[in-house]
N, CA, C and O atoms as a GROMACS GRO file, in nm:
protein
  432
    1MET      N    1   1.027  -0.672  -0.958
    1MET     CA    2   0.910  -0.572  -1.010
    1MET      C    3   0.796  -0.573  -0.921
    1MET      O    4   0.757  -0.674  -0.864
    2GLN      N    5   0.740  -0.450  -0.910
    2GLN     CA    6   0.606  -0.420  -0.812
    2GLN      C    7   0.488  -0.458  -0.899
    2GLN      O    8   0.485  -0.454  -1.022
    3ASN      N    9   0.365  -0.505  -0.794
    3ASN     CA   10   0.259  -0.502  -0.857
    3ASN      C   11   0.216  -0.389  -0.855
    3ASN      O   12   0.253  -0.300  -0.778
    4ASN      N   13   0.091  -0.376  -0.983
    4ASN     CA   14   0.055  -0.266  -0.988
    4ASN      C   15  -0.081  -0.248  -0.883
    4ASN      O   16  -0.144  -0.142  -0.889
    5THR      N   17  -0.119  -0.350  -0.791
    5THR     CA   18  -0.211  -0.366  -0.694
    5THR      C   19  -0.164  -0.400  -0.586
    5THR      O   20  -0.051  -0.449  -0.577
    6ILE      N   21  -0.247  -0.379  -0.480
    6ILE     CA   22  -0.167  -0.399  -0.304
    6ILE      C   23  -0.335  -0.486  -0.235
    6ILE      O   24  -0.450  -0.442  -0.242
    7THR      N   25  -0.294  -0.589  -0.186
    7THR     CA   26  -0.418  -0.685  -0.136
    7THR      C   27  -0.358  -0.679   0.000
    7THR      O   28  -0.242  -0.701   0.033
    8PHE      N   29  -0.475  -0.640   0.079
    8PHE     CA   30  -0.448  -0.643   0.225
    8PHE      C   31  -0.566  -0.711   0.295
    8PHE      O   32  -0.681  -0.710   0.252
    9SER      N   33  -0.522  -0.776   0.415
    9SER     CA   34  -0.583  -0.885   0.490
    9SER      C   35  -0.650  -0.818   0.584
    9SER      O   36  -0.582  -0.736   0.646
   10THR      N   37  -0.782  -0.829   0.619
   10THR     CA   38  -0.868  -0.753   0.726
   10THR      C   39  -0.840  -0.842   0.868
   10THR      O   40  -0.780  -0.948   0.883
   11SER      N   41  -0.885  -0.786   0.933
   11SER     CA   42  -0.874  -0.854   1.084
   11SER      C   43  -0.986  -0.916   1.101
   11SER      O   44  -0.991  -0.971   1.211
   12ASP      N   45  -1.119  -0.936   1.009
   12ASP     CA   46  -1.242  -1.024   1.018
   12ASP      C   47  -1.177  -1.172   1.054
   12ASP      O   48  -1.064  -1.209   1.023
   13ASP      N   49  -1.282  -1.254   1.131
   13ASP     CA   50  -1.268  -1.404   1.121
   13ASP      C   51  -1.349  -1.469   1.051
   13ASP      O   52  -1.438  -1.520   1.119
   14PRO      N   53  -1.356  -1.488   0.941
   14PRO     CA   54  -1.190  -1.521   0.862
   14PRO      C   55  -1.186  -1.347   0.805
   14PRO      O   56  -1.274  -1.262   0.796
   15PRO      N   57  -1.010  -1.344   0.767
   15PRO     CA   58  -0.946  -1.246   0.712
   15PRO      C   59  -1.021  -1.234   0.562
   15PRO      O   60  -1.025  -1.330   0.485
   16GLN      N   61  -1.069  -1.126   0.537
   16GLN     CA   62  -1.131  -1.052   0.410
   16GLN      C   63  -1.010  -1.026   0.342
   16GLN      O   64  -0.912  -0.999   0.412
   17LEU      N   65  -0.990  -1.031   0.156
   17LEU     CA   66  -0.886  -0.955   0.156
   17LEU      C   67  -0.968  -0.858   0.031
   17LEU      O   68  -1.061  -0.875  -0.047
   18LEU      N   69  -0.872  -0.753   0.066
   18LEU     CA   70  -0.922  -0.631  -0.020
   18LEU      C   71  -0.827  -0.551  -0.118
   18LEU      O   72  -0.709  -0.537  -0.085
   19THR      N   73  -0.859  -0.512  -0.204
   19THR     CA   74  -0.732  -0.516  -0.331
   19THR      C   75  -0.759  -0.377  -0.362
   19THR      O   76  -0.874  -0.338  -0.380
   20ILE      N   77  -0.625  -0.277  -0.371
   20ILE     CA   78  -0.653  -0.134  -0.427
   20ILE      C   79  -0.538  -0.125  -0.525
   20ILE      O   80  -0.487  -0.234  -0.550
   21SER      N   81  -0.498  -0.043  -0.572
   21SER     CA   82  -0.441   0.006  -0.681
   21SER      C   83  -0.307   0.068  -0.618
   21SER      O   84  -0.339   0.156  -0.539
   22ARG      N   85  -0.170   0.051  -0.626
   22ARG     CA   86  -0.062   0.111  -0.571
   22ARG      C   87  -0.066   0.272  -0.587
   22ARG      O   88  -0.048   0.352  -0.495
   23SER      N   89  -0.085   0.295  -0.686
   23SER     CA   90  -0.084   0.457  -0.712
   23SER      C   91  -0.156   0.487  -0.670
   23SER      O   92  -0.119   0.588  -0.611
   24SER      N   93  -0.292   0.465  -0.646
   24SER     CA   94  -0.387   0.513  -0.503
   24SER      C   95  -0.337   0.504  -0.388
   24SER      O   96  -0.372   0.606  -0.328
   25LEU      N   97  -0.276   0.442  -0.325
   25LEU     CA   98  -0.208   0.415  -0.214
   25LEU      C   99  -0.107   0.522  -0.178
   25LEU      O  100  -0.104   0.589  -0.074
   26VAL      N  101  -0.003   0.527  -0.310
   26VAL     CA  102   0.100   0.632  -0.253
   26VAL      C  103   0.070   0.761  -0.293
   26VAL      O  104   0.152   0.845  -0.258
   27ALA      N  105  -0.028   0.799  -0.360
   27ALA     CA  106  -0.082   0.940  -0.389
   27ALA      C  107  -0.166   0.981  -0.282
   27ALA      O  108  -0.172   1.095  -0.235
   28GLY      N  109  -0.238   0.867  -0.241
   28GLY     CA  110  -0.364   0.945  -0.095
   28GLY      C  111  -0.305   0.909   0.040
   28GLY      O  112  -0.377   0.922   0.140
   29SER      N  113  -0.203   0.871   0.050
   29SER     CA  114  -0.150   0.828   0.188
   29SER      C  115  -0.002   0.790   0.211
   29SER      O  116   0.060   0.687   0.185
   30THR      N  117   0.040   0.926   0.277
   30THR     CA  118   0.221   0.933   0.326
   30THR      C  119   0.219   0.791   0.410
   30THR      O  120   0.327   0.731   0.406
   31VAL      N  121   0.129   0.738   0.473
   31VAL     CA  122   0.173   0.615   0.553
   31VAL      C  123   0.196   0.499   0.466
   31VAL      O  124   0.309   0.450   0.475
   32PHE      N  125   0.098   0.435   0.368
   32PHE     CA  126   0.105   0.371   0.276
   32PHE      C  127   0.211   0.394   0.192
   32PHE      O  128   0.269   0.293   0.154
   33ARG      N  129   0.268   0.543   0.137
   33ARG     CA  130   0.329   0.536   0.063
   33ARG      C  131   0.490   0.510   0.141
   33ARG      O  132   0.587   0.471   0.076
   34ASP      N  133   0.494   0.537   0.283
   34ASP     CA  134   0.627   0.502   0.310
   34ASP      C  135   0.609   0.334   0.332
   34ASP      O  136   0.692   0.254   0.287
   35MET      N  137   0.517   0.303   0.389
   35MET     CA  138   0.483   0.131   0.399
   35MET      C  139   0.576   0.068   0.285
   35MET      O  140   0.682   0.004   0.284
   36LEU      N  141   0.481   0.119   0.186
   36LEU     CA  142   0.525   0.019   0.030
   36LEU      C  143   0.677   0.089  -0.021
   36LEU      O  144   0.701   0.058  -0.138
   37SER      N  145   0.765   0.161   0.031
   37SER     CA  146   0.873   0.208  -0.002
   37SER      C  147   0.986   0.119   0.055
   37SER      O  148   1.098   0.119   0.004
   38LEU      N  149   0.954   0.043   0.163
   38LEU     CA  150   1.016  -0.048   0.258
   38LEU      C  151   1.056  -0.162   0.200
   38LEU      O  152   0.950  -0.217   0.172
   39PRO      N  153   1.164  -0.248   0.155
   39PRO     CA  154   1.193  -0.366   0.106
   39PRO      C  155   1.106  -0.477   0.164
   39PRO      O  156   1.061  -0.460   0.278
   40SER      N  157   1.076  -0.592   0.095
   40SER     CA  158   0.960  -0.678   0.134
   40SER      C  159   1.002  -0.817   0.095
   40SER      O  160   1.053  -0.826  -0.017
   41GLN      N  161   0.991  -0.915   0.159
   41GLN     CA  162   1.028  -1.034   0.109
   41GLN      C  163   0.942  -1.068   0.012
   41GLN      O  164   0.974  -1.135  -0.086
   42ASP      N  165   0.827  -1.021   0.035
   42ASP     CA  166   0.748  -1.123  -0.111
   42ASP      C  167   0.605  -1.012  -0.111
   42ASP      O  168   0.505  -1.015  -0.039
   43SER      N  169   0.638  -0.928  -0.209
   43SER     CA  170   0.538  -0.834  -0.271
   43SER      C  171   0.381  -0.902  -0.335
   43SER      O  172   0.281  -0.850  -0.385
   44SER      N  173   0.413  -1.010  -0.311
   44SER     CA  174   0.253  -1.065  -0.373
   44SER      C  175   0.177  -1.141  -0.261
   44SER      O  176   0.094  -1.222  -0.302
   45SER      N  177   0.196  -1.126  -0.087
   45SER     CA  178   0.160  -1.181  -0.004
   45SER      C  179   0.044  -1.050   0.067
   45SER      O  180   0.081  -0.940   0.106
   46PRO      N  181  -0.068  -1.089   0.068
   46PRO     CA  182  -0.164  -0.974   0.145
   46PRO      C  183  -0.079  -0.920   0.259
   46PRO      O  184   0.008  -0.980   0.322
   47ILE      N  185  -0.125  -0.787   0.275
   47ILE     CA  186  -0.018  -0.682   0.413
   47ILE      C  187  -0.181  -0.706   0.498
   47ILE      O  188  -0.294  -0.680   0.457
   48PRO      N  189  -0.133  -0.767   0.632
   48PRO     CA  190  -0.234  -0.769   0.694
   48PRO      C  191  -0.227  -0.633   0.827
   48PRO      O  192  -0.132  -0.597   0.896
   49LEU      N  193  -0.377  -0.581   0.822
   49LEU     CA  194  -0.431  -0.483   0.887
   49LEU      C  195  -0.502  -0.484   1.004
   49LEU      O  196  -0.595  -0.564   1.008
   50THR      N  197  -0.487  -0.434   1.073
   50THR     CA  198  -0.592  -0.462   1.239
   50THR      C  199  -0.726  -0.390   1.211
   50THR      O  200  -0.784  -0.342   1.308
   51GLU      N  201  -0.767  -0.380   1.119
   51GLU     CA  202  -0.923  -0.299   1.127
   51GLU      C  203  -0.996  -0.400   1.026
   51GLU      O  204  -0.937  -0.462   0.937
   52THR      N  205  -1.116  -0.406   1.050
   52THR     CA  206  -1.229  -0.505   0.949
   52THR      C  207  -1.248  -0.462   0.801
   52THR      O  208  -1.201  -0.358   0.755
   53ALA      N  209  -1.314  -0.542   0.740
   53ALA     CA  210  -1.346  -0.481   0.621
   53ALA      C  211  -1.446  -0.380   0.603
   53ALA      O  212  -1.456  -0.302   0.508
   54LYS      N  213  -1.530  -0.392   0.720
   54LYS     CA  214  -1.621  -0.294   0.699
   54LYS      C  215  -1.569  -0.133   0.736
   54LYS      O  216  -1.622  -0.034   0.686
   55GLU      N  217  -1.471  -0.130   0.820
   55GLU     CA  218  -1.380  -0.018   0.883
   55GLU      C  219  -1.298   0.012   0.747
   55GLU      O  220  -1.303   0.132   0.721
   56LEU      N  221  -1.231  -0.058   0.659
   56LEU     CA  222  -1.173  -0.021   0.560
   56LEU      C  223  -1.215  -0.007   0.430
   56LEU      O  224  -1.131   0.042   0.354
   57LYS      N  225  -1.329  -0.038   0.380
   57LYS     CA  226  -1.370  -0.034   0.258
   57LYS      C  227  -1.385   0.115   0.244
   57LYS      O  228  -1.330   0.180   0.155
   58PRO      N  229  -1.455   0.163   0.328
   58PRO     CA  230  -1.491   0.305   0.271
   58PRO      C  231  -1.354   0.391   0.227
   58PRO      O  232  -1.332   0.458   0.126
   59LEU      N  233  -1.270   0.361   0.344
   59LEU     CA  234  -1.117   0.451   0.326
   59LEU      C  235  -1.045   0.391   0.202
   59LEU      O  236  -0.976   0.469   0.137
   60LEU      N  237  -1.053   0.282   0.167
   60LEU     CA  238  -1.014   0.246   0.005
   60LEU      C  239  -1.068   0.313  -0.062
   60LEU      O  240  -1.011   0.375  -0.153
   61LEU      N  241  -1.197   0.321  -0.037
   61LEU     CA  242  -1.258   0.381  -0.180
   61LEU      C  243  -1.255   0.520  -0.176
   61LEU      O  244  -1.273   0.577  -0.284
   62ALA      N  245  -1.230   0.611  -0.046
   62ALA     CA  246  -1.201   0.724  -0.078
   62ALA      C  247  -1.071   0.758  -0.097
   62ALA      O  248  -1.043   0.877  -0.111
   63LEU      N  249  -0.982   0.671  -0.100
   63LEU     CA  250  -0.826   0.668  -0.163
   63LEU      C  251  -0.869   0.674  -0.338
   63LEU      O  252  -0.837   0.769  -0.411
   64GLU      N  253  -0.938   0.566  -0.379
   64GLU     CA  254  -0.967   0.546  -0.492
   64GLU      C  255  -1.064   0.660  -0.621
   64GLU      O  256  -1.081   0.660  -0.743
   65GLY      N  257  -1.113   0.756  -0.486
   65GLY     CA  258  -1.232   0.847  -0.568
   65GLY      C  259  -1.325   0.776  -0.614
   65GLY      O  260  -1.414   0.849  -0.658
   66ASP      N  261  -1.345   0.685  -0.624
   66ASP     CA  262  -1.509   0.629  -0.658
   66ASP      C  263  -1.597   0.678  -0.567
   66ASP      O  264  -1.624   0.624  -0.459
   67GLU      N  265  -1.652   0.801  -0.617
   67GLU     CA  266  -1.745   0.838  -0.541
   67GLU      C  267  -1.874   0.788  -0.549
   67GLU      O  268  -1.922   0.823  -0.441
   68ASP      N  269  -1.947   0.736  -0.601
   68ASP     CA  270  -2.060   0.638  -0.628
   68ASP      C  271  -2.074   0.529  -0.519
   68ASP      O  272  -2.164   0.526  -0.434
   69ALA      N  273  -1.971   0.436  -0.532
   69ALA     CA  274  -1.952   0.321  -0.456
   69ALA      C  275  -1.939   0.390  -0.308
   69ALA      O  276  -2.033   0.367  -0.231
   70PHE      N  277  -1.836   0.468  -0.263
   70PHE     CA  278  -1.815   0.509  -0.147
   70PHE      C  279  -1.976   0.556  -0.092
   70PHE      O  280  -2.017   0.500   0.009
   71LYS      N  281  -2.047   0.638  -0.146
   71LYS     CA  282  -2.176   0.675  -0.123
   71LYS      C  283  -2.277   0.560  -0.056
   71LYS      O  284  -2.333   0.558   0.054
   72LYS      N  285  -2.278   0.445  -0.191
   72LYS     CA  286  -2.325   0.316  -0.135
   72LYS      C  287  -2.319   0.260  -0.002
   72LYS      O  288  -2.408   0.227   0.076
   73VAL      N  289  -2.160   0.254   0.009
   73VAL     CA  290  -2.113   0.167   0.116
   73VAL      C  291  -2.162   0.268   0.237
   73VAL      O  292  -2.217   0.215   0.334
   74MET      N  293  -2.146   0.398   0.234
   74MET     CA  294  -2.186   0.476   0.331
   74MET      C  295  -2.334   0.460   0.394
   74MET      O  296  -2.368   0.464   0.513
   75GLN      N  297  -2.418   0.440   0.271
   75GLN     CA  298  -2.566   0.457   0.285
   75GLN      C  299  -2.602   0.312   0.336
   75GLN      O  300  -2.697   0.293   0.412
   76ASN      N  301  -2.520   0.208   0.287
   76ASN     CA  302  -2.589   0.055   0.317
   76ASN      C  303  -2.506   0.047   0.473
   76ASN      O  304  -2.577   0.009   0.566
   77ALA      N  305  -2.377   0.076   0.500
   77ALA     CA  306  -2.336   0.023   0.612
   77ALA      C  307  -2.293   0.120   0.738
   77ALA      O  308  -2.292   0.084   0.856
   78TRP      N  309  -2.267   0.216   0.703
   78TRP     CA  310  -2.237   0.330   0.783
   78TRP      C  311  -2.307   0.475   0.835
   78TRP      O  312  -2.276   0.593   0.823
   79SER      N  313  -2.431   0.396   0.907
   79SER     CA  314  -2.493   0.523   0.947
   79SER      C  315  -2.460   0.580   1.094
   79SER      O  316  -2.487   0.694   1.131
   80SER      N  317  -2.404   0.491   1.161
   80SER     CA  318  -2.400   0.556   1.314
   80SER      C  319  -2.313   0.714   1.297
   80SER      O  320  -2.267   0.767   1.195
   81ARG      N  321  -2.312   0.747   1.402
   81ARG     CA  322  -2.166   0.852   1.454
   81ARG      C  323  -2.055   0.745   1.458
   81ARG      O  324  -1.950   0.752   1.395
   82ARG      N  325  -2.090   0.656   1.531
   82ARG     CA  326  -1.952   0.581   1.559
   82ARG      C  327  -1.896   0.531   1.458
   82ARG      O  328  -1.782   0.491   1.476
   83ASP      N  329  -1.942   0.520   1.350
   83ASP     CA  330  -1.874   0.475   1.236
   83ASP      C  331  -1.821   0.589   1.160
   83ASP      O  332  -1.731   0.575   1.078
   84TRP      N  333  -1.876   0.702   1.187
   84TRP     CA  334  -1.795   0.818   1.123
   84TRP      C  335  -1.684   0.841   1.203
   84TRP      O  336  -1.580   0.882   1.151
   85GLN      N  337  -1.693   0.817   1.334
   85GLN     CA  338  -1.566   0.866   1.444
   85GLN      C  339  -1.449   0.734   1.401
   85GLN      O  340  -1.328   0.746   1.420
   86THR      N  341  -1.506   0.624   1.347
   86THR     CA  342  -1.384   0.544   1.332
   86THR      C  343  -1.324   0.553   1.202
   86THR      O  344  -1.213   0.502   1.188
   87PHE      N  345  -1.378   0.608   1.109
   87PHE     CA  346  -1.336   0.665   0.991
   87PHE      C  347  -1.281   0.780   0.969
   87PHE      O  348  -1.236   0.813   0.859
   88ALA      N  349  -1.280   0.864   1.089
   88ALA     CA  350  -1.195   0.979   1.102
   88ALA      C  351  -1.033   0.979   1.163
   88ALA      O  352  -0.934   1.050   1.150
   89VAL      N  353  -1.072   0.844   1.246
   89VAL     CA  354  -0.948   0.767   1.316
   89VAL      C  355  -0.869   0.714   1.191
   89VAL      O  356  -0.761   0.761   1.157
   90LEU      N  357  -0.918   0.635   1.140
   90LEU     CA  358  -0.821   0.605   1.031
   90LEU      C  359  -0.789   0.686   0.911
   90LEU      O  360  -0.714   0.636   0.826
   91ALA      N  361  -0.833   0.797   0.895
   91ALA     CA  362  -0.769   0.891   0.793
   91ALA      C  363  -0.688   0.959   0.888
   91ALA      O  364  -0.623   1.039   0.821
   92ASP      N  365  -0.660   0.970   0.996
   92ASP     CA  366  -0.560   1.015   1.082
   92ASP      C  367  -0.426   0.934   1.082
   92ASP      O  368  -0.314   0.966   1.044
   93LYS      N  369  -0.483   0.795   1.149
   93LYS     CA  370  -0.399   0.671   1.148
   93LYS      C  371  -0.313   0.660   0.983
   93LYS      O  372  -0.198   0.615   0.981
   94TYR      N  373  -0.361   0.692   0.892
   94TYR     CA  374  -0.310   0.649   0.768
   94TYR      C  375  -0.304   0.768   0.671
   94TYR      O  376  -0.287   0.766   0.549
   95ASP      N  377  -0.325   0.877   0.756
   95ASP     CA  378  -0.279   1.002   0.694
   95ASP      C  379  -0.326   1.024   0.520
   95ASP      O  380  -0.251   1.016   0.422
   96ILE      N  381  -0.484   1.056   0.520
   96ILE     CA  382  -0.529   1.057   0.418
   96ILE      C  383  -0.638   1.136   0.435
   96ILE      O  384  -0.744   1.129   0.497
   97ALA      N  385  -0.558   1.251   0.331
   97ALA     CA  386  -0.642   1.394   0.310
   97ALA      C  387  -0.798   1.366   0.233
   97ALA      O  388  -0.896   1.436   0.255
   98SER      N  389  -0.796   1.306   0.185
   98SER     CA  390  -0.911   1.270   0.114
   98SER      C  391  -1.033   1.219   0.158
   98SER      O  392  -1.147   1.225   0.112
   99ALA      N  393  -0.971   1.155   0.279
   99ALA     CA  394  -1.082   1.081   0.370
   99ALA      C  395  -1.166   1.186   0.465
   99ALA      O  396  -1.287   1.190   0.488
  100ARG      N  397  -1.032   1.291   0.522
  100ARG     CA  398  -1.032   1.394   0.586
  100ARG      C  399  -1.159   1.508   0.511
  100ARG      O  400  -1.246   1.571   0.571
  101ARG      N  401  -1.139   1.504   0.415
  101ARG     CA  402  -1.207   1.561   0.357
  101ARG      C  403  -1.373   1.534   0.321
  101ARG      O  404  -1.452   1.627   0.308
  102ARG      N  405  -1.400   1.430   0.312
  102ARG     CA  406  -1.529   1.367   0.340
  102ARG      C  407  -1.555   1.372   0.437
  102ARG      O  408  -1.678   1.370   0.436
  103ILE      N  409  -1.518   1.379   0.543
  103ILE     CA  410  -1.552   1.402   0.680
  103ILE      C  411  -1.603   1.530   0.716
  103ILE      O  412  -1.705   1.550   0.782
  104GLU      N  413  -1.502   1.642   0.654
  104GLU     CA  414  -1.560   1.761   0.681
  104GLU      C  415  -1.672   1.812   0.607
  104GLU      O  416  -1.740   1.902   0.656
  105THR      N  417  -1.709   1.743   0.445
  105THR     CA  418  -1.798   1.780   0.385
  105THR      C  419  -1.926   1.722   0.494
  105THR      O  420  -2.020   1.792   0.531
  106GLN      N  421  -1.902   1.573   0.534
  106GLN     CA  422  -2.051   1.544   0.607
  106GLN      C  423  -2.077   1.641   0.740
  106GLN      O  424  -2.190   1.682   0.765
  107ILE      N  425  -1.979   1.670   0.810
  107ILE     CA  426  -2.002   1.744   0.886
  107ILE      C  427  -2.048   1.906   0.908
  107ILE      O  428  -2.124   1.949   0.995
  108TRP      N  429  -1.977   1.983   0.799
  108TRP     CA  430  -2.070   2.106   0.764
  108TRP      C  431  -2.126   2.055   0.633
  108TRP      O  432  -2.206   2.124   0.570
   0.00000   0.00000   0.00000
């Protein structure tokens, strides 16, 4: 039986755990959809990712469509051009169209 939520482990030291709904991941990212379609030994264990929590939080919020939380994170933690570049790279890496749209909105 599949869990309704997925937990990621970040590359921070110590690692942080970030949780998101499985349906948001599958609907919003072909990469995560394909990853979650593979058989796994233990679906309750966190999935390790190479990104930090600062890098992943806005991406996961974009996937979930939580506009208010997304804006708050971006205003508090993501003010530099480099942060937006990282967001764009991750949007491409994980094939997240909703994140790409947010970047286009910021640029235009």
